[in-house]
mmCIF entry with sequence, helices, sheets and N, C-alpha, C, O atoms, coordinates in Angstrom:
data_MODEL
# 
_entry.id   MODEL 
# 
_entity.id                         1 
_entity.type                       polymer 
_entity.pdbx_number_of_molecules   1 
# 
_entity_poly.entity_id                      1 
_entity_poly.type                           'polypeptide(L)' 
_entity_poly.nstd_linkage                   no 
_entity_poly.nstd_monomer                   no 
_entity_poly.pdbx_seq_one_letter_code       MNAPVWLLVLLTCGWGALTIRFVQKANLPFALLSAAMFAWQGWRLWMRTRGGK 
_entity_poly.pdbx_seq_one_letter_code_can   MNAPVWLLVLLTCGWGALTIRFVQKANLPFALLSAAMFAWQGWRLWMRTRGGK 
_entity_poly.pdbx_strand_id                 A 
# 
loop_
_entity_poly_seq.entity_id 
_entity_poly_seq.num 
_entity_poly_seq.mon_id 
_entity_poly_seq.hetero 
1 1  MET n 
1 2  ASN n 
1 3  ALA n 
1 4  PRO n 
1 5  VAL n 
1 6  TRP n 
1 7  LEU n 
1 8  LEU n 
1 9  VAL n 
1 10 LEU n 
1 11 LEU n 
1 12 THR n 
1 13 CYS n 
1 14 GLY n 
1 15 TRP n 
1 16 GLY n 
1 17 ALA n 
1 18 LEU n 
1 19 THR n 
1 20 ILE n 
1 21 ARG n 
1 22 PHE n 
1 23 VAL n 
1 24 GLN n 
1 25 LYS n 
1 26 ALA n 
1 27 ASN n 
1 28 LEU n 
1 29 PRO n 
1 30 PHE n 
1 31 ALA n 
1 32 LEU n 
1 33 LEU n 
1 34 SER n 
1 35 ALA n 
1 36 ALA n 
1 37 MET n 
1 38 PHE n 
1 39 ALA n 
1 40 TRP n 
1 41 GLN n 
1 42 GLY n 
1 43 TRP n 
1 44 ARG n 
1 45 LEU n 
1 46 TRP n 
1 47 MET n 
1 48 ARG n 
1 49 THR n 
1 50 ARG n 
1 51 GLY n 
1 52 GLY n 
1 53 LYS n 
# 
_struct_asym.id          A 
_struct_asym.entity_id   1 
# 
loop_
_struct_conf.conf_type_id 
_struct_conf.id 
_struct_conf.pdbx_PDB_helix_id 
_struct_conf.beg_label_comp_id 
_struct_conf.beg_label_asym_id 
_struct_conf.beg_label_seq_id 
_struct_conf.pdbx_beg_PDB_ins_code 
_struct_conf.end_label_comp_id 
_struct_conf.end_label_asym_id 
_struct_conf.end_label_seq_id 
_struct_conf.pdbx_end_PDB_ins_code 
_struct_conf.beg_auth_comp_id 
_struct_conf.beg_auth_asym_id 
_struct_conf.beg_auth_seq_id 
_struct_conf.end_auth_comp_id 
_struct_conf.end_auth_asym_id 
_struct_conf.end_auth_seq_id 
_struct_conf.pdbx_PDB_helix_class 
_struct_conf.details 
_struct_conf.pdbx_PDB_helix_length 
HELX_P HELX_P1 AA1 VAL A 5  ? GLN A 24 ? VAL A 5  GLN A 24 1 ? 20 
HELX_P HELX_P2 AA2 LEU A 28 ? THR A 49 ? LEU A 28 THR A 49 1 ? 22 
# 
_struct_conf_type.id          HELX_P 
_struct_conf_type.criteria    ? 
_struct_conf_type.reference   ? 
# 
loop_
_atom_site.group_PDB 
_atom_site.id 
_atom_site.type_symbol 
_atom_site.label_atom_id 
_atom_site.label_alt_id 
_atom_site.label_comp_id 
_atom_site.label_asym_id 
_atom_site.label_entity_id 
_atom_site.label_seq_id 
_atom_site.pdbx_PDB_ins_code 
_atom_site.Cartn_x 
_atom_site.Cartn_y 
_atom_site.Cartn_z 
_atom_site.occupancy 
_atom_site.B_iso_or_equiv 
_atom_site.pdbx_formal_charge 
_atom_site.auth_seq_id 
_atom_site.auth_comp_id 
_atom_site.auth_asym_id 
_atom_site.auth_atom_id 
_atom_site.pdbx_PDB_model_num 
ATOM 1   N N  . MET A 1 1  ? 0.866  -1.110 0.035  1.00 0.00 ? 1  MET A N  1 
ATOM 2   C CA . MET A 1 1  ? 0.028  0.019  -0.018 1.00 0.00 ? 1  MET A CA 1 
ATOM 3   C C  . MET A 1 1  ? 0.849  1.209  0.017  1.00 0.00 ? 1  MET A C  1 
ATOM 4   O O  . MET A 1 1  ? 1.681  1.342  0.914  1.00 0.00 ? 1  MET A O  1 
ATOM 5   N N  . ASN A 1 2  ? 0.678  2.155  -0.952 1.00 0.00 ? 2  ASN A N  1 
ATOM 6   C CA . ASN A 1 2  ? 1.488  3.322  -1.031 1.00 0.00 ? 2  ASN A CA 1 
ATOM 7   C C  . ASN A 1 2  ? 0.781  4.528  -0.364 1.00 0.00 ? 2  ASN A C  1 
ATOM 8   O O  . ASN A 1 2  ? -0.421 4.773  -0.467 1.00 0.00 ? 2  ASN A O  1 
ATOM 9   N N  . ALA A 1 3  ? 1.630  5.199  0.289  1.00 0.00 ? 3  ALA A N  1 
ATOM 10  C CA . ALA A 1 3  ? 1.221  6.444  1.018  1.00 0.00 ? 3  ALA A CA 1 
ATOM 11  C C  . ALA A 1 3  ? 1.246  7.578  0.120  1.00 0.00 ? 3  ALA A C  1 
ATOM 12  O O  . ALA A 1 3  ? 2.090  7.589  -0.776 1.00 0.00 ? 3  ALA A O  1 
ATOM 13  N N  . PRO A 1 4  ? 0.380  8.589  0.254  1.00 0.00 ? 4  PRO A N  1 
ATOM 14  C CA . PRO A 1 4  ? 0.630  9.769  -0.612 1.00 0.00 ? 4  PRO A CA 1 
ATOM 15  C C  . PRO A 1 4  ? 1.847  10.527 -0.221 1.00 0.00 ? 4  PRO A C  1 
ATOM 16  O O  . PRO A 1 4  ? 2.299  10.512 0.924  1.00 0.00 ? 4  PRO A O  1 
ATOM 17  N N  . VAL A 1 5  ? 2.387  11.221 -1.258 1.00 0.00 ? 5  VAL A N  1 
ATOM 18  C CA . VAL A 1 5  ? 3.634  11.936 -0.993 1.00 0.00 ? 5  VAL A CA 1 
ATOM 19  C C  . VAL A 1 5  ? 3.543  12.992 0.087  1.00 0.00 ? 5  VAL A C  1 
ATOM 20  O O  . VAL A 1 5  ? 4.517  13.182 0.815  1.00 0.00 ? 5  VAL A O  1 
ATOM 21  N N  . TRP A 1 6  ? 2.442  13.682 0.230  1.00 0.00 ? 6  TRP A N  1 
ATOM 22  C CA . TRP A 1 6  ? 2.300  14.705 1.284  1.00 0.00 ? 6  TRP A CA 1 
ATOM 23  C C  . TRP A 1 6  ? 2.320  14.091 2.686  1.00 0.00 ? 6  TRP A C  1 
ATOM 24  O O  . TRP A 1 6  ? 2.748  14.755 3.630  1.00 0.00 ? 6  TRP A O  1 
ATOM 25  N N  . LEU A 1 7  ? 1.892  12.909 2.840  1.00 0.00 ? 7  LEU A N  1 
ATOM 26  C CA . LEU A 1 7  ? 1.915  12.181 4.081  1.00 0.00 ? 7  LEU A CA 1 
ATOM 27  C C  . LEU A 1 7  ? 3.288  11.823 4.425  1.00 0.00 ? 7  LEU A C  1 
ATOM 28  O O  . LEU A 1 7  ? 3.722  12.035 5.557  1.00 0.00 ? 7  LEU A O  1 
ATOM 29  N N  . LEU A 1 8  ? 4.034  11.260 3.451  1.00 0.00 ? 8  LEU A N  1 
ATOM 30  C CA . LEU A 1 8  ? 5.525  10.974 3.603  1.00 0.00 ? 8  LEU A CA 1 
ATOM 31  C C  . LEU A 1 8  ? 6.345  12.128 4.069  1.00 0.00 ? 8  LEU A C  1 
ATOM 32  O O  . LEU A 1 8  ? 7.189  12.024 4.959  1.00 0.00 ? 8  LEU A O  1 
ATOM 33  N N  . VAL A 1 9  ? 6.049  13.300 3.395  1.00 0.00 ? 9  VAL A N  1 
ATOM 34  C CA . VAL A 1 9  ? 6.776  14.551 3.808  1.00 0.00 ? 9  VAL A CA 1 
ATOM 35  C C  . VAL A 1 9  ? 6.378  14.996 5.174  1.00 0.00 ? 9  VAL A C  1 
ATOM 36  O O  . VAL A 1 9  ? 7.219  15.448 5.951  1.00 0.00 ? 9  VAL A O  1 
ATOM 37  N N  . LEU A 1 10 ? 5.136  14.883 5.482  1.00 0.00 ? 10 LEU A N  1 
ATOM 38  C CA . LEU A 1 10 ? 4.701  15.248 6.897  1.00 0.00 ? 10 LEU A CA 1 
ATOM 39  C C  . LEU A 1 10 ? 5.362  14.285 7.911  1.00 0.00 ? 10 LEU A C  1 
ATOM 40  O O  . LEU A 1 10 ? 5.847  14.744 8.945  1.00 0.00 ? 10 LEU A O  1 
ATOM 41  N N  . LEU A 1 11 ? 5.391  13.063 7.663  1.00 0.00 ? 11 LEU A N  1 
ATOM 42  C CA . LEU A 1 11 ? 5.998  12.056 8.595  1.00 0.00 ? 11 LEU A CA 1 
ATOM 43  C C  . LEU A 1 11 ? 7.511  12.343 8.725  1.00 0.00 ? 11 LEU A C  1 
ATOM 44  O O  . LEU A 1 11 ? 8.076  12.384 9.818  1.00 0.00 ? 11 LEU A O  1 
ATOM 45  N N  . THR A 1 12 ? 8.130  12.538 7.547  1.00 0.00 ? 12 THR A N  1 
ATOM 46  C CA . THR A 1 12 ? 9.616  12.787 7.589  1.00 0.00 ? 12 THR A CA 1 
ATOM 47  C C  . THR A 1 12 ? 9.981  13.965 8.484  1.00 0.00 ? 12 THR A C  1 
ATOM 48  O O  . THR A 1 12 ? 10.876 13.867 9.323  1.00 0.00 ? 12 THR A O  1 
ATOM 49  N N  . CYS A 1 13 ? 9.240  15.139 8.286  1.00 0.00 ? 13 CYS A N  1 
ATOM 50  C CA . CYS A 1 13 ? 9.430  16.320 9.082  1.00 0.00 ? 13 CYS A CA 1 
ATOM 51  C C  . CYS A 1 13 ? 9.136  16.110 10.561 1.00 0.00 ? 13 CYS A C  1 
ATOM 52  O O  . CYS A 1 13 ? 9.807  16.653 11.439 1.00 0.00 ? 13 CYS A O  1 
ATOM 53  N N  . GLY A 1 14 ? 8.058  15.265 10.815 1.00 0.00 ? 14 GLY A N  1 
ATOM 54  C CA . GLY A 1 14 ? 7.792  15.058 12.222 1.00 0.00 ? 14 GLY A CA 1 
ATOM 55  C C  . GLY A 1 14 ? 8.854  14.241 12.928 1.00 0.00 ? 14 GLY A C  1 
ATOM 56  O O  . GLY A 1 14 ? 9.170  14.491 14.091 1.00 0.00 ? 14 GLY A O  1 
ATOM 57  N N  . TRP A 1 15 ? 9.392  13.286 12.238 1.00 0.00 ? 15 TRP A N  1 
ATOM 58  C CA . TRP A 1 15 ? 10.480 12.426 12.856 1.00 0.00 ? 15 TRP A CA 1 
ATOM 59  C C  . TRP A 1 15 ? 11.697 13.310 13.036 1.00 0.00 ? 15 TRP A C  1 
ATOM 60  O O  . TRP A 1 15 ? 12.363 13.203 14.065 1.00 0.00 ? 15 TRP A O  1 
ATOM 61  N N  . GLY A 1 16 ? 12.031 14.199 12.066 1.00 0.00 ? 16 GLY A N  1 
ATOM 62  C CA . GLY A 1 16 ? 13.172 15.002 12.243 1.00 0.00 ? 16 GLY A CA 1 
ATOM 63  C C  . GLY A 1 16 ? 12.977 15.970 13.433 1.00 0.00 ? 16 GLY A C  1 
ATOM 64  O O  . GLY A 1 16 ? 13.905 16.154 14.221 1.00 0.00 ? 16 GLY A O  1 
ATOM 65  N N  . ALA A 1 17 ? 11.893 16.537 13.564 1.00 0.00 ? 17 ALA A N  1 
ATOM 66  C CA . ALA A 1 17 ? 11.596 17.414 14.694 1.00 0.00 ? 17 ALA A CA 1 
ATOM 67  C C  . ALA A 1 17 ? 11.724 16.658 16.060 1.00 0.00 ? 17 ALA A C  1 
ATOM 68  O O  . ALA A 1 17 ? 12.320 17.148 17.020 1.00 0.00 ? 17 ALA A O  1 
ATOM 69  N N  . LEU A 1 18 ? 11.167 15.523 16.077 1.00 0.00 ? 18 LEU A N  1 
ATOM 70  C CA . LEU A 1 18 ? 11.287 14.664 17.349 1.00 0.00 ? 18 LEU A CA 1 
ATOM 71  C C  . LEU A 1 18 ? 12.740 14.314 17.607 1.00 0.00 ? 18 LEU A C  1 
ATOM 72  O O  . LEU A 1 18 ? 13.188 14.332 18.753 1.00 0.00 ? 18 LEU A O  1 
ATOM 73  N N  . THR A 1 19 ? 13.428 14.019 16.630 1.00 0.00 ? 19 THR A N  1 
ATOM 74  C CA . THR A 1 19 ? 14.867 13.727 16.774 1.00 0.00 ? 19 THR A CA 1 
ATOM 75  C C  . THR A 1 19 ? 15.592 14.864 17.406 1.00 0.00 ? 19 THR A C  1 
ATOM 76  O O  . THR A 1 19 ? 16.351 14.694 18.360 1.00 0.00 ? 19 THR A O  1 
ATOM 77  N N  . ILE A 1 20 ? 15.357 16.004 16.878 1.00 0.00 ? 20 ILE A N  1 
ATOM 78  C CA . ILE A 1 20 ? 16.007 17.156 17.356 1.00 0.00 ? 20 ILE A CA 1 
ATOM 79  C C  . ILE A 1 20 ? 15.612 17.461 18.871 1.00 0.00 ? 20 ILE A C  1 
ATOM 80  O O  . ILE A 1 20 ? 16.432 17.842 19.706 1.00 0.00 ? 20 ILE A O  1 
ATOM 81  N N  . ARG A 1 21 ? 14.377 17.267 19.103 1.00 0.00 ? 21 ARG A N  1 
ATOM 82  C CA . ARG A 1 21 ? 13.874 17.434 20.477 1.00 0.00 ? 21 ARG A CA 1 
ATOM 83  C C  . ARG A 1 21 ? 14.439 16.504 21.466 1.00 0.00 ? 21 ARG A C  1 
ATOM 84  O O  . ARG A 1 21 ? 14.799 16.925 22.565 1.00 0.00 ? 21 ARG A O  1 
ATOM 85  N N  . PHE A 1 22 ? 14.541 15.234 21.134 1.00 0.00 ? 22 PHE A N  1 
ATOM 86  C CA . PHE A 1 22 ? 15.055 14.197 22.017 1.00 0.00 ? 22 PHE A CA 1 
ATOM 87  C C  . PHE A 1 22 ? 16.633 14.390 22.243 1.00 0.00 ? 22 PHE A C  1 
ATOM 88  O O  . PHE A 1 22 ? 17.192 14.075 23.294 1.00 0.00 ? 22 PHE A O  1 
ATOM 89  N N  . VAL A 1 23 ? 17.219 14.889 21.243 1.00 0.00 ? 23 VAL A N  1 
ATOM 90  C CA . VAL A 1 23 ? 18.712 15.137 21.250 1.00 0.00 ? 23 VAL A CA 1 
ATOM 91  C C  . VAL A 1 23 ? 18.904 16.317 22.279 1.00 0.00 ? 23 VAL A C  1 
ATOM 92  O O  . VAL A 1 23 ? 19.811 16.260 23.109 1.00 0.00 ? 23 VAL A O  1 
ATOM 93  N N  . GLN A 1 24 ? 18.084 17.328 22.217 1.00 0.00 ? 24 GLN A N  1 
ATOM 94  C CA . GLN A 1 24 ? 18.234 18.505 23.098 1.00 0.00 ? 24 GLN A CA 1 
ATOM 95  C C  . GLN A 1 24 ? 17.915 18.107 24.558 1.00 0.00 ? 24 GLN A C  1 
ATOM 96  O O  . GLN A 1 24 ? 18.476 18.677 25.493 1.00 0.00 ? 24 GLN A O  1 
ATOM 97  N N  . LYS A 1 25 ? 17.043 17.158 24.735 1.00 0.00 ? 25 LYS A N  1 
ATOM 98  C CA . LYS A 1 25 ? 16.701 16.685 26.143 1.00 0.00 ? 25 LYS A CA 1 
ATOM 99  C C  . LYS A 1 25 ? 17.633 15.599 26.570 1.00 0.00 ? 25 LYS A C  1 
ATOM 100 O O  . LYS A 1 25 ? 17.502 15.131 27.701 1.00 0.00 ? 25 LYS A O  1 
ATOM 101 N N  . ALA A 1 26 ? 18.560 15.159 25.771 1.00 0.00 ? 26 ALA A N  1 
ATOM 102 C CA . ALA A 1 26 ? 19.545 14.154 26.083 1.00 0.00 ? 26 ALA A CA 1 
ATOM 103 C C  . ALA A 1 26 ? 18.856 12.831 26.387 1.00 0.00 ? 26 ALA A C  1 
ATOM 104 O O  . ALA A 1 26 ? 19.252 12.105 27.299 1.00 0.00 ? 26 ALA A O  1 
ATOM 105 N N  . ASN A 1 27 ? 17.817 12.528 25.610 1.00 0.00 ? 27 ASN A N  1 
ATOM 106 C CA . ASN A 1 27 ? 17.083 11.240 25.779 1.00 0.00 ? 27 ASN A CA 1 
ATOM 107 C C  . ASN A 1 27 ? 17.618 10.321 24.590 1.00 0.00 ? 27 ASN A C  1 
ATOM 108 O O  . ASN A 1 27 ? 16.992 10.226 23.535 1.00 0.00 ? 27 ASN A O  1 
ATOM 109 N N  . LEU A 1 28 ? 18.760 9.682  24.819 1.00 0.00 ? 28 LEU A N  1 
ATOM 110 C CA . LEU A 1 28 ? 19.387 8.965  23.792 1.00 0.00 ? 28 LEU A CA 1 
ATOM 111 C C  . LEU A 1 28 ? 18.551 7.771  23.099 1.00 0.00 ? 28 LEU A C  1 
ATOM 112 O O  . LEU A 1 28 ? 18.572 7.628  21.877 1.00 0.00 ? 28 LEU A O  1 
ATOM 113 N N  . PRO A 1 29 ? 17.868 6.984  23.889 1.00 0.00 ? 29 PRO A N  1 
ATOM 114 C CA . PRO A 1 29 ? 17.144 5.840  23.264 1.00 0.00 ? 29 PRO A CA 1 
ATOM 115 C C  . PRO A 1 29 ? 16.170 6.415  22.316 1.00 0.00 ? 29 PRO A C  1 
ATOM 116 O O  . PRO A 1 29 ? 16.162 5.980  21.165 1.00 0.00 ? 29 PRO A O  1 
ATOM 117 N N  . PHE A 1 30 ? 15.289 7.409  22.694 1.00 0.00 ? 30 PHE A N  1 
ATOM 118 C CA . PHE A 1 30 ? 14.318 7.945  21.859 1.00 0.00 ? 30 PHE A CA 1 
ATOM 119 C C  . PHE A 1 30 ? 14.896 8.752  20.673 1.00 0.00 ? 30 PHE A C  1 
ATOM 120 O O  . PHE A 1 30 ? 14.331 8.776  19.579 1.00 0.00 ? 30 PHE A O  1 
ATOM 121 N N  . ALA A 1 31 ? 16.006 9.389  20.927 1.00 0.00 ? 31 ALA A N  1 
ATOM 122 C CA . ALA A 1 31 ? 16.700 10.114 19.860 1.00 0.00 ? 31 ALA A CA 1 
ATOM 123 C C  . ALA A 1 31 ? 17.183 9.124  18.754 1.00 0.00 ? 31 ALA A C  1 
ATOM 124 O O  . ALA A 1 31 ? 17.016 9.402  17.567 1.00 0.00 ? 31 ALA A O  1 
ATOM 125 N N  . LEU A 1 32 ? 17.770 7.991  19.147 1.00 0.00 ? 32 LEU A N  1 
ATOM 126 C CA . LEU A 1 32 ? 18.119 7.033  18.158 1.00 0.00 ? 32 LEU A CA 1 
ATOM 127 C C  . LEU A 1 32 ? 16.971 6.388  17.400 1.00 0.00 ? 32 LEU A C  1 
ATOM 128 O O  . LEU A 1 32 ? 17.077 6.125  16.202 1.00 0.00 ? 32 LEU A O  1 
ATOM 129 N N  . LEU A 1 33 ? 15.924 6.146  18.069 1.00 0.00 ? 33 LEU A N  1 
ATOM 130 C CA . LEU A 1 33 ? 14.722 5.615  17.533 1.00 0.00 ? 33 LEU A CA 1 
ATOM 131 C C  . LEU A 1 33 ? 14.069 6.574  16.449 1.00 0.00 ? 33 LEU A C  1 
ATOM 132 O O  . LEU A 1 33 ? 13.681 6.213  15.338 1.00 0.00 ? 33 LEU A O  1 
ATOM 133 N N  . SER A 1 34 ? 14.019 7.831  16.957 1.00 0.00 ? 34 SER A N  1 
ATOM 134 C CA . SER A 1 34 ? 13.464 8.889  16.028 1.00 0.00 ? 34 SER A CA 1 
ATOM 135 C C  . SER A 1 34 ? 14.388 9.109  14.857 1.00 0.00 ? 34 SER A C  1 
ATOM 136 O O  . SER A 1 34 ? 13.885 9.318  13.753 1.00 0.00 ? 34 SER A O  1 
ATOM 137 N N  . ALA A 1 35 ? 15.694 9.080  15.005 1.00 0.00 ? 35 ALA A N  1 
ATOM 138 C CA . ALA A 1 35 ? 16.617 9.288  13.850 1.00 0.00 ? 35 ALA A CA 1 
ATOM 139 C C  . ALA A 1 35 ? 16.541 8.125  12.959 1.00 0.00 ? 35 ALA A C  1 
ATOM 140 O O  . ALA A 1 35 ? 16.716 8.311  11.755 1.00 0.00 ? 35 ALA A O  1 
ATOM 141 N N  . ALA A 1 36 ? 16.288 6.881  13.431 1.00 0.00 ? 36 ALA A N  1 
ATOM 142 C CA . ALA A 1 36 ? 16.057 5.714  12.586 1.00 0.00 ? 36 ALA A CA 1 
ATOM 143 C C  . ALA A 1 36 ? 14.875 5.886  11.668 1.00 0.00 ? 36 ALA A C  1 
ATOM 144 O O  . ALA A 1 36 ? 14.891 5.729  10.448 1.00 0.00 ? 36 ALA A O  1 
ATOM 145 N N  . MET A 1 37 ? 13.800 6.247  12.450 1.00 0.00 ? 37 MET A N  1 
ATOM 146 C CA . MET A 1 37 ? 12.447 6.478  11.677 1.00 0.00 ? 37 MET A CA 1 
ATOM 147 C C  . MET A 1 37 ? 12.575 7.578  10.703 1.00 0.00 ? 37 MET A C  1 
ATOM 148 O O  . MET A 1 37 ? 12.012 7.497  9.611  1.00 0.00 ? 37 MET A O  1 
ATOM 149 N N  . PHE A 1 38 ? 13.341 8.685  11.063 1.00 0.00 ? 38 PHE A N  1 
ATOM 150 C CA . PHE A 1 38 ? 13.593 9.820  10.091 1.00 0.00 ? 38 PHE A CA 1 
ATOM 151 C C  . PHE A 1 38 ? 14.266 9.297  8.887  1.00 0.00 ? 38 PHE A C  1 
ATOM 152 O O  . PHE A 1 38 ? 13.854 9.627  7.775  1.00 0.00 ? 38 PHE A O  1 
ATOM 153 N N  . ALA A 1 39 ? 15.321 8.465  9.035  1.00 0.00 ? 39 ALA A N  1 
ATOM 154 C CA . ALA A 1 39 ? 16.003 7.960  7.847  1.00 0.00 ? 39 ALA A CA 1 
ATOM 155 C C  . ALA A 1 39 ? 15.189 7.035  7.017  1.00 0.00 ? 39 ALA A C  1 
ATOM 156 O O  . ALA A 1 39 ? 15.303 7.029  5.791  1.00 0.00 ? 39 ALA A O  1 
ATOM 157 N N  . TRP A 1 40 ? 14.344 6.228  7.675  1.00 0.00 ? 40 TRP A N  1 
ATOM 158 C CA . TRP A 1 40 ? 13.464 5.277  6.950  1.00 0.00 ? 40 TRP A CA 1 
ATOM 159 C C  . TRP A 1 40 ? 12.423 6.047  6.191  1.00 0.00 ? 40 TRP A C  1 
ATOM 160 O O  . TRP A 1 40 ? 12.175 5.751  5.022  1.00 0.00 ? 40 TRP A O  1 
ATOM 161 N N  . GLN A 1 41 ? 11.792 7.040  6.822  1.00 0.00 ? 41 GLN A N  1 
ATOM 162 C CA . GLN A 1 41 ? 10.808 7.806  6.070  1.00 0.00 ? 41 GLN A CA 1 
ATOM 163 C C  . GLN A 1 41 ? 11.487 8.592  4.960  1.00 0.00 ? 41 GLN A C  1 
ATOM 164 O O  . GLN A 1 41 ? 10.922 8.696  3.871  1.00 0.00 ? 41 GLN A O  1 
ATOM 165 N N  . GLY A 1 42 ? 12.643 9.137  5.177  1.00 0.00 ? 42 GLY A N  1 
ATOM 166 C CA . GLY A 1 42 ? 13.330 9.899  4.147  1.00 0.00 ? 42 GLY A CA 1 
ATOM 167 C C  . GLY A 1 42 ? 13.626 8.909  2.932  1.00 0.00 ? 42 GLY A C  1 
ATOM 168 O O  . GLY A 1 42 ? 13.426 9.255  1.768  1.00 0.00 ? 42 GLY A O  1 
ATOM 169 N N  . TRP A 1 43 ? 14.087 7.730  3.263  1.00 0.00 ? 43 TRP A N  1 
ATOM 170 C CA . TRP A 1 43 ? 14.334 6.787  2.167  1.00 0.00 ? 43 TRP A CA 1 
ATOM 171 C C  . TRP A 1 43 ? 13.097 6.391  1.429  1.00 0.00 ? 43 TRP A C  1 
ATOM 172 O O  . TRP A 1 43 ? 13.136 6.225  0.210  1.00 0.00 ? 43 TRP A O  1 
ATOM 173 N N  . ARG A 1 44 ? 11.989 6.232  2.127  1.00 0.00 ? 44 ARG A N  1 
ATOM 174 C CA . ARG A 1 44 ? 10.684 5.968  1.474  1.00 0.00 ? 44 ARG A CA 1 
ATOM 175 C C  . ARG A 1 44 ? 10.234 7.117  0.589  1.00 0.00 ? 44 ARG A C  1 
ATOM 176 O O  . ARG A 1 44 ? 9.708  6.900  -0.503 1.00 0.00 ? 44 ARG A O  1 
ATOM 177 N N  . LEU A 1 45 ? 10.445 8.365  1.071  1.00 0.00 ? 45 LEU A N  1 
ATOM 178 C CA . LEU A 1 45 ? 10.133 9.513  0.311  1.00 0.00 ? 45 LEU A CA 1 
ATOM 179 C C  . LEU A 1 45 ? 11.016 9.512  -0.930 1.00 0.00 ? 45 LEU A C  1 
ATOM 180 O O  . LEU A 1 45 ? 10.488 9.728  -2.021 1.00 0.00 ? 45 LEU A O  1 
ATOM 181 N N  . TRP A 1 46 ? 12.282 9.290  -0.841 1.00 0.00 ? 46 TRP A N  1 
ATOM 182 C CA . TRP A 1 46 ? 13.136 9.412  -2.007 1.00 0.00 ? 46 TRP A CA 1 
ATOM 183 C C  . TRP A 1 46 ? 12.741 8.355  -2.960 1.00 0.00 ? 46 TRP A C  1 
ATOM 184 O O  . TRP A 1 46 ? 12.581 8.622  -4.151 1.00 0.00 ? 46 TRP A O  1 
ATOM 185 N N  . MET A 1 47 ? 12.568 7.096  -2.455 1.00 0.00 ? 47 MET A N  1 
ATOM 186 C CA . MET A 1 47 ? 12.072 6.065  -3.406 1.00 0.00 ? 47 MET A CA 1 
ATOM 187 C C  . MET A 1 47 ? 10.767 6.374  -4.120 1.00 0.00 ? 47 MET A C  1 
ATOM 188 O O  . MET A 1 47 ? 10.568 6.052  -5.291 1.00 0.00 ? 47 MET A O  1 
ATOM 189 N N  . ARG A 1 48 ? 9.914  6.992  -3.384 1.00 0.00 ? 48 ARG A N  1 
ATOM 190 C CA . ARG A 1 48 ? 8.559  7.311  -4.033 1.00 0.00 ? 48 ARG A CA 1 
ATOM 191 C C  . ARG A 1 48 ? 8.664  8.426  -5.052 1.00 0.00 ? 48 ARG A C  1 
ATOM 192 O O  . ARG A 1 48 ? 7.926  8.434  -6.037 1.00 0.00 ? 48 ARG A O  1 
ATOM 193 N N  . THR A 1 49 ? 9.590  9.392  -4.829 1.00 0.00 ? 49 THR A N  1 
ATOM 194 C CA . THR A 1 49 ? 9.662  10.518 -5.748 1.00 0.00 ? 49 THR A CA 1 
ATOM 195 C C  . THR A 1 49 ? 10.769 10.416 -6.805 1.00 0.00 ? 49 THR A C  1 
ATOM 196 O O  . THR A 1 49 ? 10.571 10.892 -7.923 1.00 0.00 ? 49 THR A O  1 
ATOM 197 N N  . ARG A 1 50 ? 11.918 9.817  -6.498 1.00 0.00 ? 50 ARG A N  1 
ATOM 198 C CA . ARG A 1 50 ? 13.013 9.642  -7.435 1.00 0.00 ? 50 ARG A CA 1 
ATOM 199 C C  . ARG A 1 50 ? 13.212 8.249  -7.909 1.00 0.00 ? 50 ARG A C  1 
ATOM 200 O O  . ARG A 1 50 ? 13.562 8.065  -9.075 1.00 0.00 ? 50 ARG A O  1 
ATOM 201 N N  . GLY A 1 51 ? 13.028 7.305  -7.142 1.00 0.00 ? 51 GLY A N  1 
ATOM 202 C CA . GLY A 1 51 ? 13.344 5.936  -7.474 1.00 0.00 ? 51 GLY A CA 1 
ATOM 203 C C  . GLY A 1 51 ? 12.437 5.218  -8.303 1.00 0.00 ? 51 GLY A C  1 
ATOM 204 O O  . GLY A 1 51 ? 12.712 4.085  -8.698 1.00 0.00 ? 51 GLY A O  1 
ATOM 205 N N  . GLY A 1 52 ? 11.284 5.845  -8.620 1.00 0.00 ? 52 GLY A N  1 
ATOM 206 C CA . GLY A 1 52 ? 10.322 5.132  -9.481 1.00 0.00 ? 52 GLY A CA 1 
ATOM 207 C C  . GLY A 1 52 ? 9.303  4.365  -8.587 1.00 0.00 ? 52 GLY A C  1 
ATOM 208 O O  . GLY A 1 52 ? 9.501  4.231  -7.380 1.00 0.00 ? 52 GLY A O  1 
ATOM 209 N N  . LYS A 1 53 ? 8.317  3.916  -9.158 1.00 0.00 ? 53 LYS A N  1 
ATOM 210 C CA . LYS A 1 53 ? 7.277  3.203  -8.376 1.00 0.00 ? 53 LYS A CA 1 
ATOM 211 C C  . LYS A 1 53 ? 7.412  1.686  -8.559 1.00 0.00 ? 53 LYS A C  1 
ATOM 212 O O  . LYS A 1 53 ? 6.635  0.923  -7.986 1.00 0.00 ? 53 LYS A O  1 
# 
C-alpha cells in the first residue's frame, strides 16, 4: 500500500523534529529511534519521488 507523498513529507518532518527534541533533552534511546524512523521515512520518500514506483 502506497502512502501519498504529502503524508510521507509530513512524517519525515515530524520524525526530524522529534529527533532534534530528544537530542536536546539528552534522551538517547528515543533520539536514536526517532533518527532511525527519520532515515527510513526519508528513504521511502526518496524512493517514491525519485526511485520510481
